[in-house]
All heavy atoms as a GROMACS GRO file, in nm:
protein
  637
    1MET      N    1  18.589  12.720   9.936
    1MET     CA    2  18.480  12.777   9.858
    1MET      C    3  18.348  12.712   9.900
    1MET      O    4  18.344  12.595   9.933
    1MET     CB    5  18.502  12.750   9.710
    1MET     CG    6  18.605  12.835   9.649
    1MET     SD    7  18.558  12.878   9.481
    1MET     CE    8  18.688  12.991   9.452
    2PRO      N    9  18.238  12.789   9.893
    2PRO     CA   10  18.108  12.735   9.929
    2PRO      C   11  18.064  12.628   9.830
    2PRO      O   12  18.111  12.622   9.718
    2PRO     CB   13  18.015  12.856   9.924
    2PRO     CG   14  18.090  12.964   9.856
    2PRO     CD   15  18.234  12.928   9.856
    3ALA      N   16  17.971  12.544   9.875
    3ALA     CA   17  17.917  12.442   9.786
    3ALA      C   18  17.846  12.512   9.670
    3ALA      O   19  17.781  12.612   9.688
    3ALA     CB   20  17.821  12.353   9.862
    4ARG      N   21  17.859  12.457   9.553
    4ARG     CA   22  17.797  12.518   9.436
    4ARG      C   23  17.648  12.492   9.434
    4ARG      O   24  17.601  12.384   9.459
    4ARG     CB   25  17.860  12.461   9.310
    4ARG     CG   26  17.996  12.520   9.283
    4ARG     CD   27  18.047  12.467   9.155
    4ARG     NE   28  18.038  12.572   9.056
    4ARG     CZ   29  18.114  12.575   8.950
    4ARG    NH1   30  18.199  12.481   8.926
    4ARG    NH2   31  18.102  12.672   8.864
    5THR      N   32  17.575  12.596   9.404
    5THR     CA   33  17.431  12.586   9.384
    5THR      C   34  17.405  12.616   9.238
    5THR      O   35  17.491  12.671   9.169
    5THR     CB   36  17.356  12.687   9.472
    5THR    OG1   37  17.402  12.818   9.438
    5THR    CG2   38  17.380  12.662   9.620
    6PRO      N   39  17.288  12.579   9.188
    6PRO     CA   40  17.260  12.611   9.048
    6PRO      C   41  17.276  12.761   9.024
    6PRO      O   42  17.228  12.842   9.102
    6PRO     CB   43  17.114  12.568   9.028
    6PRO     CG   44  17.088  12.468   9.136
    6PRO     CD   45  17.178  12.507   9.251
    7LEU      N   46  17.344  12.796   8.919
    7LEU     CA   47  17.371  12.936   8.890
    7LEU      C   48  17.256  12.991   8.805
    7LEU      O   49  17.254  12.979   8.685
    7LEU     CB   50  17.504  12.952   8.817
    7LEU     CG   51  17.555  13.095   8.804
    7LEU    CD1   52  17.573  13.159   8.941
    7LEU    CD2   53  17.685  13.096   8.728
    8ASP      N   54  17.159  13.047   8.873
    8ASP     CA   55  17.048  13.111   8.805
    8ASP      C   56  17.035  13.254   8.856
    8ASP      O   57  17.112  13.297   8.943
    8ASP     CB   58  16.918  13.033   8.824
    8ASP     CG   59  16.875  13.022   8.971
    8ASP    OD1   60  16.934  13.090   9.058
    8ASP    OD2   61  16.781  12.947   8.999
    9ALA      N   62  16.940  13.327   8.802
    9ALA     CA   63  16.924  13.468   8.838
    9ALA      C   64  16.901  13.486   8.987
    9ALA      O   65  16.957  13.577   9.049
    9ALA     CB   66  16.810  13.530   8.758
   10ASN      N   67  16.820  13.400   9.049
   10ASN     CA   68  16.792  13.412   9.192
   10ASN      C   69  16.916  13.390   9.277
   10ASN      O   70  16.939  13.461   9.375
   10ASN     CB   71  16.680  13.317   9.235
   10ASN     CG   72  16.544  13.367   9.192
   10ASN    OD1   73  16.521  13.487   9.182
   10ASN    ND2   74  16.454  13.274   9.163
   11ALA      N   75  16.998  13.294   9.239
   11ALA     CA   76  17.121  13.268   9.314
   11ALA      C   77  17.216  13.386   9.302
   11ALA      O   78  17.278  13.428   9.400
   11ALA     CB   79  17.188  13.140   9.263
   12ILE      N   80  17.227  13.442   9.182
   12ILE     CA   81  17.315  13.557   9.161
   12ILE      C   82  17.266  13.677   9.240
   12ILE      O   83  17.344  13.745   9.307
   12ILE     CB   84  17.327  13.590   9.011
   12ILE    CG1   85  17.400  13.476   8.938
   12ILE    CG2   86  17.399  13.723   8.990
   12ILE    CD1   87  17.395  13.487   8.786
   13LEU      N   88  17.135  13.702   9.237
   13LEU     CA   89  17.080  13.816   9.311
   13LEU      C   90  17.093  13.799   9.462
   13LEU      O   91  17.124  13.894   9.533
   13LEU     CB   92  16.935  13.841   9.272
   13LEU     CG   93  16.914  13.894   9.132
   13LEU    CD1   94  16.765  13.910   9.102
   13LEU    CD2   95  16.986  14.026   9.112
   14ALA      N   96  17.071  13.678   9.511
   14ALA     CA   97  17.086  13.653   9.655
   14ALA      C   98  17.230  13.676   9.698
   14ALA      O   99  17.256  13.739   9.802
   14ALA     CB  100  17.040  13.512   9.689
   15ALA      N  101  17.325  13.627   9.620
   15ALA     CA  102  17.467  13.648   9.652
   15ALA      C  103  17.502  13.796   9.644
   15ALA      O  104  17.575  13.847   9.730
   15ALA     CB  105  17.554  13.566   9.558
   16THR      N  106  17.452  13.864   9.543
   16THR     CA  107  17.479  14.007   9.528
   16THR      C  108  17.425  14.085   9.647
   16THR      O  109  17.492  14.172   9.702
   16THR     CB  110  17.417  14.061   9.397
   16THR    OG1  111  17.472  13.989   9.287
   16THR    CG2  112  17.447  14.209   9.380
   17GLU      N  113  17.303  14.052   9.688
   17GLU     CA  114  17.242  14.120   9.803
   17GLU      C  115  17.327  14.101   9.929
   17GLU      O  116  17.352  14.196  10.003
   17GLU     CB  117  17.101  14.065   9.825
   17GLU     CG  118  17.017  14.147   9.916
   17GLU     CD  119  16.871  14.104   9.916
   17GLU    OE1  120  16.831  14.018   9.835
   17GLU    OE2  121  16.798  14.157   9.999
   18GLU      N  122  17.374  13.981   9.950
   18GLU     CA  123  17.457  13.953  10.068
   18GLU      C  124  17.589  14.028  10.061
   18GLU      O  125  17.634  14.086  10.160
   18GLU     CB  126  17.482  13.802  10.080
   18GLU     CG  127  17.574  13.764  10.192
   18GLU     CD  128  17.523  13.807  10.330
   18GLU    OE1  129  17.401  13.815  10.352
   18GLU    OE2  130  17.608  13.835  10.417
   19ILE      N  131  17.652  14.030   9.945
   19ILE     CA  132  17.779  14.100   9.928
   19ILE      C  133  17.759  14.251   9.948
   19ILE      O  134  17.840  14.317  10.012
   19ILE     CB  135  17.842  14.070   9.790
   19ILE    CG1  136  17.882  13.922   9.780
   19ILE    CG2  137  17.960  14.161   9.761
   19ILE    CD1  138  17.984  13.876   9.882
   20LEU      N  139  17.651  14.306   9.894
   20LEU     CA  140  17.623  14.448   9.914
   20LEU      C  141  17.603  14.481  10.061
   20LEU      O  142  17.650  14.583  10.110
   20LEU     CB  143  17.500  14.490   9.833
   20LEU     CG  144  17.523  14.502   9.682
   20LEU    CD1  145  17.390  14.517   9.609
   20LEU    CD2  146  17.615  14.619   9.651
   21ARG      N  147  17.533  14.393  10.132
   21ARG     CA  148  17.514  14.414  10.276
   21ARG      C  149  17.648  14.410  10.350
   21ARG      O  150  17.673  14.490  10.439
   21ARG     CB  151  17.423  14.305  10.334
   21ARG     CG  152  17.283  14.346  10.345
   21ARG     CD  153  17.206  14.247  10.434
   21ARG     NE  154  17.075  14.229  10.378
   21ARG     CZ  155  17.030  14.121  10.319
   21ARG    NH1  156  17.104  14.013  10.313
   21ARG    NH2  157  16.910  14.116  10.269
   22ARG      N  158  17.728  14.316  10.313
   22ARG     CA  159  17.854  14.294  10.385
   22ARG      C  160  17.958  14.402  10.355
   22ARG      O  161  18.025  14.451  10.446
   22ARG     CB  162  17.912  14.158  10.347
   22ARG     CG  163  18.029  14.117  10.433
   22ARG     CD  164  18.083  13.980  10.400
   22ARG     NE  165  17.977  13.881  10.391
   22ARG     CZ  166  17.983  13.773  10.313
   22ARG    NH1  167  18.088  13.751  10.238
   22ARG    NH2  168  17.885  13.687  10.311
   23HIS      N  169  17.973  14.439  10.228
   23HIS     CA  170  18.080  14.530  10.188
   23HIS      C  171  18.034  14.672  10.157
   23HIS      O  172  18.118  14.761  10.148
   23HIS     CB  173  18.153  14.475  10.065
   23HIS     CG  174  18.217  14.342  10.086
   23HIS    ND1  175  18.325  14.323  10.168
   23HIS    CD2  176  18.185  14.220  10.038
   23HIS    CE1  177  18.359  14.195  10.168
   23HIS    NE2  178  18.275  14.131  10.090
   24GLY      N  179  17.905  14.690  10.134
   24GLY     CA  180  17.855  14.821  10.092
   24GLY      C  181  17.865  14.836   9.942
   24GLY      O  182  17.946  14.768   9.877
   25PRO      N  183  17.785  14.925   9.884
   25PRO     CA  184  17.781  14.937   9.739
   25PRO      C  185  17.911  14.987   9.676
   25PRO      O  186  17.941  14.954   9.562
   25PRO     CB  187  17.667  15.035   9.713
   25PRO     CG  188  17.642  15.103   9.843
   25PRO     CD  189  17.689  15.011   9.951
   26ASP      N  190  17.990  15.063   9.747
   26ASP     CA  191  18.113  15.115   9.689
   26ASP      C  192  18.225  15.012   9.682
   26ASP      O  193  18.309  15.017   9.593
   26ASP     CB  194  18.163  15.237   9.767
   26ASP     CG  195  18.070  15.356   9.751
   26ASP    OD1  196  17.998  15.363   9.649
   26ASP    OD2  197  18.068  15.442   9.840
   27LYS      N  198  18.227  14.918   9.776
   27LYS     CA  199  18.336  14.820   9.781
   27LYS      C  200  18.299  14.683   9.724
   27LYS      O  201  18.388  14.603   9.697
   27LYS     CB  202  18.384  14.805   9.924
   27LYS     CG  203  18.454  14.930   9.974
   27LYS     CD  204  18.518  14.908  10.107
   27LYS     CE  205  18.587  15.036  10.152
   27LYS     NZ  206  18.653  15.020  10.279
   28ALA      N  207  18.170  14.655   9.709
   28ALA     CA  208  18.128  14.526   9.655
   28ALA      C  209  18.167  14.517   9.507
   28ALA      O  210  18.155  14.615   9.433
   28ALA     CB  211  17.977  14.510   9.670
   29THR      N  212  18.213  14.400   9.466
   29THR     CA  213  18.252  14.381   9.326
   29THR      C  214  18.186  14.256   9.270
   29THR      O  215  18.138  14.169   9.344
   29THR     CB  216  18.405  14.365   9.312
   29THR    OG1  217  18.444  14.241   9.373
   29THR    CG2  218  18.480  14.481   9.375
   30VAL      N  219  18.186  14.247   9.138
   30VAL     CA  220  18.136  14.127   9.071
   30VAL      C  221  18.222  14.007   9.109
   30VAL      O  222  18.172  13.896   9.125
   30VAL     CB  223  18.131  14.148   8.918
   30VAL    CG1  224  18.093  14.020   8.846
   30VAL    CG2  225  18.033  14.260   8.883
   31VAL      N  226  18.350  14.029   9.128
   31VAL     CA  227  18.441  13.922   9.170
   31VAL      C  228  18.399  13.868   9.308
   31VAL      O  229  18.399  13.747   9.330
   31VAL     CB  230  18.588  13.971   9.171
   31VAL    CG1  231  18.680  13.867   9.232
   31VAL    CG2  232  18.632  14.006   9.030
   32ASP      N  233  18.358  13.957   9.399
   32ASP     CA  234  18.309  13.913   9.530
   32ASP      C  235  18.186  13.825   9.515
   32ASP      O  236  18.172  13.722   9.582
   32ASP     CB  237  18.274  14.033   9.619
   32ASP     CG  238  18.393  14.118   9.658
   32ASP    OD1  239  18.503  14.062   9.673
   32ASP    OD2  240  18.374  14.240   9.674
   33VAL      N  241  18.095  13.865   9.428
   33VAL     CA  242  17.972  13.788   9.404
   33VAL      C  243  18.008  13.650   9.348
   33VAL      O  244  17.959  13.548   9.396
   33VAL     CB  245  17.876  13.863   9.309
   33VAL    CG1  246  17.756  13.775   9.272
   33VAL    CG2  247  17.830  13.993   9.372
   34ALA      N  248  18.095  13.649   9.249
   34ALA     CA  249  18.136  13.522   9.188
   34ALA      C  250  18.204  13.432   9.290
   34ALA      O  251  18.176  13.311   9.296
   34ALA     CB  252  18.229  13.549   9.070
   35ARG      N  253  18.288  13.489   9.373
   35ARG     CA  254  18.357  13.411   9.476
   35ARG      C  255  18.256  13.349   9.572
   35ARG      O  256  18.268  13.233   9.610
   35ARG     CB  257  18.456  13.500   9.551
   35ARG     CG  258  18.550  13.422   9.641
   35ARG     CD  259  18.655  13.512   9.705
   35ARG     NE  260  18.740  13.573   9.603
   35ARG     CZ  261  18.764  13.704   9.593
   35ARG    NH1  262  18.710  13.789   9.677
   35ARG    NH2  263  18.841  13.751   9.498
   36ALA      N  264  18.153  13.426   9.611
   36ALA     CA  265  18.050  13.375   9.701
   36ALA      C  266  17.973  13.259   9.638
   36ALA      O  267  17.927  13.169   9.708
   36ALA     CB  268  17.954  13.487   9.741
   37LEU      N  269  17.962  13.262   9.506
   37LEU     CA  270  17.890  13.156   9.435
   37LEU      C  271  17.981  13.039   9.397
   37LEU      O  272  17.933  12.936   9.352
   37LEU     CB  273  17.827  13.213   9.307
   37LEU     CG  274  17.713  13.312   9.329
   37LEU    CD1  275  17.683  13.387   9.200
   37LEU    CD2  276  17.590  13.239   9.381
   38GLY      N  277  18.111  13.058   9.414
   38GLY     CA  278  18.206  12.952   9.379
   38GLY      C  279  18.228  12.937   9.229
   38GLY      O  280  18.254  12.828   9.180
   39VAL      N  281  18.216  13.050   9.156
   39VAL     CA  282  18.235  13.048   9.012
   39VAL      C  283  18.332  13.159   8.972
   39VAL      O  284  18.365  13.245   9.053
   39VAL     CB  285  18.101  13.066   8.936
   39VAL    CG1  286  18.004  12.953   8.969
   39VAL    CG2  287  18.037  13.201   8.967
   40SER      N  288  18.373  13.159   8.846
   40SER     CA  289  18.459  13.268   8.799
   40SER      C  290  18.372  13.392   8.775
   40SER      O  291  18.251  13.381   8.753
   40SER     CB  292  18.530  13.230   8.669
   40SER     OG  293  18.441  13.240   8.560
   41HIS      N  294  18.435  13.509   8.776
   41HIS     CA  295  18.358  13.631   8.756
   41HIS      C  296  18.294  13.635   8.618
   41HIS      O  297  18.192  13.699   8.599
   41HIS     CB  298  18.445  13.756   8.782
   41HIS     CG  299  18.550  13.779   8.680
   41HIS    ND1  300  18.667  13.708   8.678
   41HIS    CD2  301  18.553  13.864   8.575
   41HIS    CE1  302  18.740  13.750   8.576
   41HIS    NE2  303  18.672  13.844   8.512
   42ALA      N  304  18.351  13.565   8.521
   42ALA     CA  305  18.292  13.561   8.387
   42ALA      C  306  18.157  13.490   8.388
   42ALA      O  307  18.070  13.520   8.306
   42ALA     CB  308  18.387  13.491   8.292
   43ALA      N  309  18.137  13.399   8.482
   43ALA     CA  310  18.010  13.326   8.490
   43ALA      C  311  17.896  13.415   8.537
   43ALA      O  312  17.780  13.387   8.510
   43ALA     CB  313  18.024  13.205   8.583
   44VAL      N  314  17.927  13.523   8.607
   44VAL     CA  315  17.822  13.613   8.656
   44VAL      C  316  17.773  13.702   8.542
   44VAL      O  317  17.654  13.736   8.538
   44VAL     CB  318  17.873  13.696   8.776
   44VAL    CG1  319  17.769  13.796   8.822
   44VAL    CG2  320  17.910  13.603   8.891
   45TYR      N  321  17.860  13.739   8.450
   45TYR     CA  322  17.829  13.808   8.324
   45TYR      C  323  17.742  13.934   8.333
   45TYR      O  324  17.680  13.972   8.236
   45TYR     CB  325  17.769  13.711   8.222
   45TYR     CG  326  17.638  13.648   8.261
   45TYR    CD1  327  17.517  13.715   8.244
   45TYR    CD2  328  17.636  13.521   8.316
   45TYR    CE1  329  17.398  13.657   8.282
   45TYR    CE2  330  17.517  13.462   8.353
   45TYR     CZ  331  17.398  13.530   8.335
   45TYR     OH  332  17.280  13.472   8.372
   46LYS      N  333  17.736  13.998   8.445
   46LYS     CA  334  17.660  14.123   8.458
   46LYS      C  335  17.752  14.231   8.514
   46LYS      O  336  17.829  14.205   8.606
   46LYS     CB  337  17.542  14.107   8.554
   46LYS     CG  338  17.432  14.019   8.504
   46LYS     CD  339  17.350  14.092   8.401
   46LYS     CE  340  17.230  14.011   8.361
   46LYS     NZ  341  17.162  14.067   8.248
   47PRO      N  342  17.739  14.353   8.463
   47PRO     CA  343  17.816  14.463   8.523
   47PRO      C  344  17.765  14.492   8.664
   47PRO      O  345  17.649  14.465   8.696
   47PRO     CB  346  17.790  14.582   8.432
   47PRO     CG  347  17.711  14.533   8.316
   47PRO     CD  348  17.665  14.395   8.346
   48LYS      N  349  17.850  14.548   8.746
   48LYS     CA  350  17.816  14.578   8.886
   48LYS      C  351  17.688  14.663   8.895
   48LYS      O  352  17.601  14.636   8.977
   48LYS     CB  353  17.934  14.650   8.950
   48LYS     CG  354  17.912  14.689   9.094
   48LYS     CD  355  18.037  14.759   9.147
   48LYS     CE  356  18.018  14.815   9.283
   48LYS     NZ  357  18.139  14.880   9.333
   49GLN      N  358  17.677  14.763   8.811
   49GLN     CA  359  17.559  14.850   8.815
   49GLN      C  360  17.431  14.772   8.786
   49GLN      O  361  17.328  14.793   8.850
   49GLN     CB  362  17.575  14.966   8.716
   49GLN     CG  363  17.462  15.067   8.720
   49GLN     CD  364  17.452  15.139   8.855
   49GLN    OE1  365  17.553  15.161   8.921
   49GLN    NE2  366  17.333  15.175   8.894
   50ALA      N  367  17.434  14.681   8.691
   50ALA     CA  368  17.316  14.601   8.658
   50ALA      C  369  17.277  14.511   8.776
   50ALA      O  370  17.158  14.494   8.803
   50ALA     CB  371  17.343  14.517   8.533
   51LEU      N  372  17.376  14.456   8.844
   51LEU     CA  373  17.348  14.373   8.961
   51LEU      C  374  17.284  14.457   9.072
   51LEU      O  375  17.187  14.415   9.135
   51LEU     CB  376  17.475  14.305   9.011
   51LEU     CG  377  17.530  14.194   8.923
   51LEU    CD1  378  17.666  14.148   8.976
   51LEU    CD2  379  17.433  14.077   8.916
   52ARG      N  380  17.338  14.575   9.096
   52ARG     CA  381  17.282  14.663   9.200
   52ARG      C  382  17.139  14.702   9.167
   52ARG      O  383  17.052  14.702   9.254
   52ARG     CB  384  17.369  14.786   9.218
   52ARG     CG  385  17.498  14.753   9.290
   52ARG     CD  386  17.600  14.861   9.297
   52ARG     NE  387  17.555  14.998   9.308
   52ARG     CZ  388  17.637  15.100   9.324
   52ARG    NH1  389  17.766  15.078   9.332
   52ARG    NH2  390  17.591  15.221   9.332
   53GLU      N  391  17.112  14.734   9.042
   53GLU     CA  392  16.976  14.770   9.003
   53GLU      C  393  16.880  14.652   9.018
   53GLU      O  394  16.766  14.669   9.063
   53GLU     CB  395  16.976  14.821   8.859
   53GLU     CG  396  17.040  14.957   8.845
   53GLU     CD  397  17.058  15.001   8.701
   53GLU    OE1  398  17.012  14.931   8.608
   53GLU    OE2  399  17.120  15.108   8.681
   54ALA      N  400  16.925  14.533   8.982
   54ALA     CA  401  16.840  14.415   8.995
   54ALA      C  402  16.810  14.385   9.141
   54ALA      O  403  16.697  14.349   9.177
   54ALA     CB  404  16.906  14.295   8.928
   55VAL      N  405  16.908  14.400   9.229
   55VAL     CA  406  16.887  14.380   9.372
   55VAL      C  407  16.790  14.484   9.425
   55VAL      O  408  16.701  14.453   9.505
   55VAL     CB  409  17.021  14.382   9.450
   55VAL    CG1  410  16.999  14.395   9.599
   55VAL    CG2  411  17.100  14.257   9.418
   56THR      N  412  16.802  14.607   9.380
   56THR     CA  413  16.711  14.714   9.423
   56THR      C  414  16.568  14.683   9.380
   56THR      O  415  16.474  14.694   9.460
   56THR     CB  416  16.755  14.850   9.367
   56THR    OG1  417  16.887  14.877   9.414
   56THR    CG2  418  16.661  14.961   9.410
   57ARG      N  419  16.550  14.641   9.255
   57ARG     CA  420  16.415  14.604   9.207
   57ARG      C  421  16.359  14.488   9.288
   57ARG      O  422  16.241  14.486   9.324
   57ARG     CB  423  16.419  14.567   9.059
   57ARG     CG  424  16.421  14.687   8.966
   57ARG     CD  425  16.397  14.647   8.821
   57ARG     NE  426  16.494  14.550   8.771
   57ARG     CZ  427  16.613  14.582   8.724
   57ARG    NH1  428  16.653  14.707   8.721
   57ARG    NH2  429  16.694  14.488   8.680
   58ARG      N  430  16.442  14.389   9.317
   58ARG     CA  431  16.398  14.274   9.396
   58ARG      C  432  16.356  14.317   9.536
   58ARG      O  433  16.251  14.275   9.586
   58ARG     CB  434  16.514  14.173   9.403
   58ARG     CG  435  16.486  14.049   9.481
   58ARG     CD  436  16.604  13.957   9.466
   58ARG     NE  437  16.625  13.880   9.584
   58ARG     CZ  438  16.678  13.761   9.585
   58ARG    NH1  439  16.717  13.703   9.473
   58ARG    NH2  440  16.695  13.696   9.696
   59TRP      N  441  16.435  14.403   9.600
   59TRP     CA  442  16.402  14.450   9.735
   59TRP      C  443  16.272  14.530   9.732
   59TRP      O  444  16.186  14.513   9.819
   59TRP     CB  445  16.516  14.536   9.790
   59TRP     CG  446  16.490  14.584   9.929
   59TRP    CD1  447  16.519  14.518  10.044
   59TRP    CD2  448  16.428  14.706   9.968
   59TRP    NE1  449  16.478  14.592  10.152
   59TRP    CE2  450  16.421  14.708  10.109
   59TRP    CE3  451  16.377  14.814   9.897
   59TRP    CZ2  452  16.366  14.814  10.179
   59TRP    CZ3  453  16.321  14.919   9.968
   59TRP    CH2  454  16.317  14.918  10.108
   60LEU      N  455  16.258  14.620   9.636
   60LEU     CA  456  16.136  14.700   9.625
   60LEU      C  457  16.014  14.611   9.601
   60LEU      O  458  15.907  14.635   9.657
   60LEU     CB  459  16.148  14.804   9.514
   60LEU     CG  460  16.237  14.923   9.546
   60LEU    CD1  461  16.259  15.008   9.421
   60LEU    CD2  462  16.179  15.006   9.658
   61GLY      N  463  16.030  14.508   9.522
   61GLY     CA  464  15.920  14.414   9.498
   61GLY      C  465  15.878  14.343   9.624
   61GLY      O  466  15.758  14.325   9.649
   62ARG      N  467  15.973  14.306   9.707
   62ARG     CA  468  15.942  14.236   9.833
   62ARG      C  469  15.878  14.330   9.933
   62ARG      O  470  15.803  14.287  10.020
   62ARG     CB  471  16.069  14.178   9.895
   62ARG     CG  472  16.120  14.054   9.829
   62ARG     CD  473  16.226  13.985   9.915
   62ARG     NE  474  16.330  14.073   9.961
   62ARG     CZ  475  16.458  14.063   9.931
   62ARG    NH1  476  16.500  13.966   9.853
   62ARG    NH2  477  16.546  14.147   9.980
   63ASN      N  478  15.910  14.458   9.925
   63ASN     CA  479  15.866  14.554  10.027
   63ASN      C  480  15.763  14.655   9.977
   63ASN      O  481  15.728  14.747  10.051
   63ASN     CB  482  15.989  14.627  10.083
   63ASN     CG  483  16.079  14.531  10.157
   63ASN    OD1  484  16.047  14.486  10.265
   63ASN    ND2  485  16.191  14.497  10.096
   64ARG      N  486  15.715  14.638   9.858
   64ARG     CA  487  15.624  14.735   9.796
   64ARG      C  488  15.500  14.760   9.881
   64ARG      O  489  15.461  14.875   9.903
   64ARG     CB  490  15.584  14.686   9.658
   64ARG     CG  491  15.490  14.782   9.587
   64ARG     CD  492  15.480  14.752   9.442
   64ARG     NE  493  15.609  14.793   9.385
   64ARG     CZ  494  15.671  14.726   9.289
   64ARG    NH1  495  15.618  14.623   9.235
   64ARG    NH2  496  15.787  14.767   9.244
   65ASP      N  497  15.435  14.656   9.931
   65ASP     CA  498  15.312  14.674  10.009
   65ASP      C  499  15.338  14.751  10.138
   65ASP      O  500  15.262  14.843  10.172
   65ASP     CB  501  15.247  14.539  10.040
   65ASP     CG  502  15.193  14.471   9.914
   65ASP    OD1  503  15.171  14.541   9.813
   65ASP    OD2  504  15.172  14.348   9.918
   66ALA      N  505  15.445  14.716  10.209
   66ALA     CA  506  15.477  14.786  10.333
   66ALA      C  507  15.511  14.932  10.305
   66ALA      O  508  15.471  15.021  10.380
   66ALA     CB  509  15.593  14.717  10.405
   67LEU      N  510  15.583  14.958  10.197
   67LEU     CA  511  15.618  15.095  10.162
   67LEU      C  512  15.494  15.175  10.122
   67LEU      O  513  15.483  15.294  10.154
   67LEU     CB  514  15.720  15.096  10.048
   67LEU     CG  515  15.859  15.042  10.084
   67LEU    CD1  516  15.943  15.028   9.958
   67LEU    CD2  517  15.927  15.129  10.186
   68ALA      N  518  15.399  15.112  10.055
   68ALA     CA  519  15.275  15.180  10.015
   68ALA      C  520  15.195  15.223  10.138
   68ALA      O  521  15.138  15.332  10.140
   68ALA     CB  522  15.192  15.090   9.925
   69VAL      N  523  15.191  15.139  10.240
   69VAL     CA  524  15.119  15.173  10.363
   69VAL      C  525  15.184  15.295  10.429
   69VAL      O  526  15.115  15.388  10.472
   69VAL     CB  527  15.116  15.053  10.460
   69VAL    CG1  528  15.066  15.094  10.597
   69VAL    CG2  529  15.029  14.942  10.403
   70ILE      N  530  15.316  15.295  10.436
   70ILE     CA  531  15.388  15.408  10.496
   70ILE      C  532  15.364  15.535  10.415
   70ILE      O  533  15.336  15.642  10.470
   70ILE     CB  534  15.538  15.377  10.507
   70ILE    CG1  535  15.562  15.265  10.608
   70ILE    CG2  536  15.618  15.501  10.546
   70ILE    CD1  537  15.700  15.205  10.603
   71ALA      N  538  15.371  15.525  10.284
   71ALA     CA  539  15.354  15.643  10.197
   71ALA      C  540  15.212  15.699  10.206
   71ALA      O  541  15.191  15.820  10.195
   71ALA     CB  542  15.387  15.607  10.053
   72ALA      N  543  15.114  15.613  10.229
   72ALA     CA  544  14.974  15.657  10.232
   72ALA      C  545  14.931  15.715  10.366
   72ALA      O  546  14.824  15.774  10.376
   72ALA     CB  547  14.884  15.540  10.195
   73ASP      N  548  15.010  15.702  10.468
   73ASP     CA  549  14.973  15.747  10.602
   73ASP      C  550  14.983  15.899  10.611
   73ASP      O  551  15.087  15.954  10.646
   73ASP     CB  552  15.063  15.680  10.706
   73ASP     CG  553  15.023  15.712  10.848
   73ASP    OD1  554  14.923  15.786  10.869
   73ASP    OD2  555  15.090  15.663  10.941
   74SER      N  556  14.872  15.966  10.584
   74SER     CA  557  14.873  16.113  10.583
   74SER      C  558  14.872  16.172  10.724
   74SER      O  559  14.890  16.293  10.740
   74SER     CB  560  14.755  16.166  10.503
   74SER     OG  561  14.633  16.124  10.561
   75ALA      N  562  14.852  16.090  10.827
   75ALA     CA  563  14.852  16.140  10.964
   75ALA      C  564  14.993  16.172  11.013
   75ALA      O  565  15.011  16.245  11.110
   75ALA     CB  566  14.786  16.038  11.057
   76VAL      N  567  15.092  16.117  10.946
   76VAL     CA  568  15.231  16.138  10.986
   76VAL      C  569  15.299  16.224  10.878
   76VAL      O  570  15.288  16.195  10.760
   76VAL     CB  571  15.305  16.002  10.999
   76VAL    CG1  572  15.450  16.022  11.036
   76VAL    CG2  573  15.235  15.913  11.100
   77PRO      N  574  15.368  16.329  10.918
   77PRO     CA  575  15.437  16.415  10.821
   77PRO      C  576  15.538  16.333  10.737
   77PRO      O  577  15.598  16.238  10.788
   77PRO     CB  578  15.511  16.517  10.906
   77PRO     CG  579  15.439  16.518  11.038
   77PRO     CD  580  15.387  16.378  11.056
   78PRO      N  581  15.554  16.370  10.609
   78PRO     CA  582  15.644  16.295  10.520
   78PRO      C  583  15.784  16.273  10.576
   78PRO      O  584  15.838  16.164  10.562
   78PRO     CB  585  15.646  16.379  10.392
   78PRO     CG  586  15.516  16.453  10.394
   78PRO     CD  587  15.488  16.480  10.539
   79ALA      N  588  15.843  16.373  10.636
   79ALA     CA  589  15.979  16.358  10.689
   79ALA      C  590  15.986  16.249  10.794
   79ALA      O  591  16.084  16.173  10.801
   79ALA     CB  592  16.030  16.490  10.747
   80GLN      N  593  15.884  16.238  10.878
   80GLN     CA  594  15.881  16.132  10.980
   80GLN      C  595  15.856  15.997  10.918
   80GLN      O  596  15.910  15.895  10.961
   80GLN     CB  597  15.775  16.162  11.086
   80GLN     CG  598  15.814  16.273  11.179
   80GLN     CD  599  15.706  16.300  11.284
   80GLN    OE1  600  15.590  16.262  11.268
   80GLN    NE2  601  15.746  16.365  11.392
   81ARG      N  602  15.775  15.991  10.811
   81ARG     CA  603  15.749  15.863  10.744
   81ARG      C  604  15.878  15.807  10.683
   81ARG      O  605  15.899  15.687  10.682
   81ARG     CB  606  15.645  15.881  10.633
   81ARG     CG  607  15.505  15.883  10.689
   81ARG     CD  608  15.405  15.890  10.579
   81ARG     NE  609  15.376  16.029  10.553
   81ARG     CZ  610  15.326  16.077  10.442
   81ARG    NH1  611  15.297  15.998  10.342
   81ARG    NH2  612  15.302  16.206  10.429
   82LEU      N  613  15.963  15.895  10.633
   82LEU     CA  614  16.089  15.849  10.575
   82LEU      C  615  16.181  15.787  10.679
   82LEU      O  616  16.260  15.700  10.649
   82LEU     CB  617  16.160  15.965  10.506
   82LEU     CG  618  16.097  16.013  10.377
   82LEU    CD1  619  16.168  16.139  10.328
   82LEU    CD2  620  16.100  15.905  10.271
   83ARG      N  621  16.169  15.831  10.802
   83ARG     CA  622  16.256  15.778  10.909
   83ARG      C  623  16.201  15.650  10.968
   83ARG      O  624  16.271  15.580  11.038
   83ARG     CB  625  16.272  15.883  11.017
   83ARG     CG  626  16.356  15.999  10.973
   83ARG     CD  627  16.386  16.094  11.086
   83ARG     NE  628  16.457  16.208  11.040
   83ARG     CZ  629  16.402  16.325  11.012
   83ARG    NH1  630  16.274  16.343  11.030
   83ARG    NH2  631  16.474  16.424  10.966
   84SER      N  632  16.077  15.619  10.946
   84SER     CA  633  16.012  15.501  11.005
   84SER      C  634  16.068  15.372  10.953
   84SER      O  635  16.122  15.357  10.854
   84SER     CB  636  15.863  15.503  10.978
   84SER     OG  637  15.806  15.616  11.038
   0.00000   0.00000   0.00000
């Protein structure tokens, strides 16, 4: 098992993000997140959907400025901006 780090919201979200990347949203479980943190699944205390939503909010927060620039670029058609 990995070394234990303080179990706070940031640690849980970081572990969840890594598990989602590794396993994908359909196969990732709260048990996987707990295992990555070296704790029981009861210690994570969040449903899978709540963890996924929190990770999504965190990612959007980190990337909001870059996404705003892409969305505002009227020189490029919307369909191409989505692929960028």
